[in-house]
N, C-alpha and C positions, 0 to 999 in steps of 0.2 A: 756612559753618562752615570753619575752617582744617583742612587735611588732617591736620596734626600732632596735632590735638586728638582726632581720631576714635578711635585706639587707647585713649586714656585714658578716653574716654567709654564705649567698649565694655567696658573692664575694670570701670568702675563699674556698668554695667548688669548684667554678668555677676555681680558680687559681690551686687548686689541680688537677682538672680534666685535665687542660691544661698541667701541669707537667707530669702526668701519660700518656697522649697521646703522648707527646714529647718523653718520654722514650721508649714508645712502638715503635716509629719510629727510634730513635737513637741507641737503644741497638742493634738491628740487623745490622745496618750500621756499628757501631763500631766493632761488631763481624766479619763482613765481612772484614773490614780493617785488623784486626788481622790475619784472615785466609789468606788474600792476602799477608801480609808481611811474614807470615810463609811459604806460598807456594812459594813466590818469593825466599826466602832464600834457600829452598830446591832445587828449580829449578836451581838457579844460582850457588849453590854449586856443581852442576854436571860438571860445567866448572871451569877453572882456570881463574878468572877474577874479575873485580871490578864494583860494582854497586853503583851509586849515584843518589839522588834525591834532588829536591828543596822542596818548600812548599807543604804540602798535605792538601786538603780540602775534608771533608767528609760531604755528604748530604744523606738523606734517599734513594735517587735514584742512586747515583754514588760516586765513589772515584776519585778525580782529583789531578794529580801530575804535579808539575811545573819542567821543565828542567831535566827529567830523562836521565841518561846516563849509558851505559854499555860498558866495555872493556873486551874482552876475547880472547882466543887463540883456533884455530881449530886444528885438529889432526895432520895436516902436519906442524904445527908451524906458520902458517899465523895469524897475529894479526888483530882483527877487533874492531871497535868502532861504537857503535850505539847510537844516541841521537835524541831528539825531543824537540820542544818548550814546549809541554805539552802532558800528557797522561790522558786517562779516562777509568775507568772500571765500568761498571753497577754493583750494588750490587747483582743483579740476576745472573750475569755471570762474576765473577772476573777472570775466566781464559782467557777471551778475553779482551785485552787491546788495545784501539784505540790510535794511535800515530798521532800527528798533527805537520806538517812541520818536517818530519823525515829525517834523513841522516844516511848513512852507509859509512864507510871508511874501506876498506880491504887492508891490506899491506901484499902482498904475500912474501913468502921466496925468490923468484927470483928477488925481488926488485921492481916489478911492483905494483903500488897502484891503486886500483879501487875505484870509488866513485859512490853512488846512492842517489838520492834525490826524495822525493815524498811529496805532500801536505798532503796526508793522507795514513796511512798504519794501519795494525792491527796485533798484536802479539797473537797468539794462544798458550798459554803456556802448554796446555794439549798435543797437537799434535806437539809442537815445530815447528810451521810454522810461517813464516812472510808473510802477504798477502798484496798486493798492488792492489786494484781493479781498479784504474785509471792509470794515467800517471806517469811513473818514468823516470827521466833523469839520464843517466849513462855516465861515462867517465873514462879513465885511464891515467896513466902518460906517456904512449907512444903516445898520441895525439888522440886516438880513442874516439869518442863521439856517443851518440845515445839515442833513446827513446824506452821504452817498455810499453805495456799496459796489464793489468790484469795479474800480476805476482805473483808467490808463490815461496818462498824459503824454502826448507826443511832443517833444520839445521842438523838433524840426517844423512840424505843421502847426504848433502851438494850439493844439486841440485836445480837449479833455473829453473822454467818453466814459460814461458810467452805464454798466450793463445790468446793474441790480436796482433795487427800490431806491427811490429818491424822494426826500422830504425837504421842502424849502418853505420857511416862514419869513415873510417880508415885514419890514417895520411898519407898513401901513395896515397891517392885519390880513393881507392877502396870503393864501397858502397854496402850494402846488404839491400834489402827490402824483408821482409818475413811475413807470416801470423802467425808465432809463432816460439818459440825456446826453447831448453833446454841447460843449461850450467852445466857441471859437474866440480864443483870447485876443486875436488880433483885431477881429471885428467886433468884439464884445456882443456876441449873439448867442442866447441860450435857446436850444431846441429840445423840447421834451417829447418823450415817447409814451403814448397811451396815458395821457395825463388827466388829472382832475384839478380844476382851479376853483378856489373858493374865494370870493370878494366880500369885503365888509359891507359894501353897498353896490348896487347895480350901477354902471355908468350912466349918467344923466338923471339918476333918481334924485327927486327933491328931498331936502331934509324934512323930517316929520314936523307937521304943523303944531304950534303951541296951543294949549287949551284956550278956547274962546276965539281962536282965529277962524275966519270963515273958510 
């Protein structure tokens, strides 16, 4: 073999090795993407809803999705919409999807609309749970606002559980401070743990008498 040809052959072999190494990384990632897409279709097909996504970026470590959005219907007819600025799933655990700047709007059949926002949340597609380990801001169309910490929503049970501090301010001036809560979305029942309730007036209390009244 001519000595001059050796560097060219080595360069070709080096390029080939780089291509093979790249394929070894990308093929599993692309396979994970296909599995994720298939799993998402099966998962979402269990609901009557619409799923939309923006740009998808695949790396050997993760799958990144811009502007994911899902609209669905609960068993009682309430419509919900979930979206985020971006989402990320590690190729090693595609059933766990991290959501960034996530928001949920739930329009109940009684006309009340509830909203929740969180800087970060996680969707567990295997257990059908939405987890918010930090702060979530909540509000509804009646004027109620509040904050929840360390919350989990079980889509099957339609049950929200917050295991951290809870602060709820109602439109009538009432406030609730608690160490945790559960919310049954189907029955619309709030249950607070170790709570402190403040009322603007005591139930049955008469309004203050005007000056000069007996």
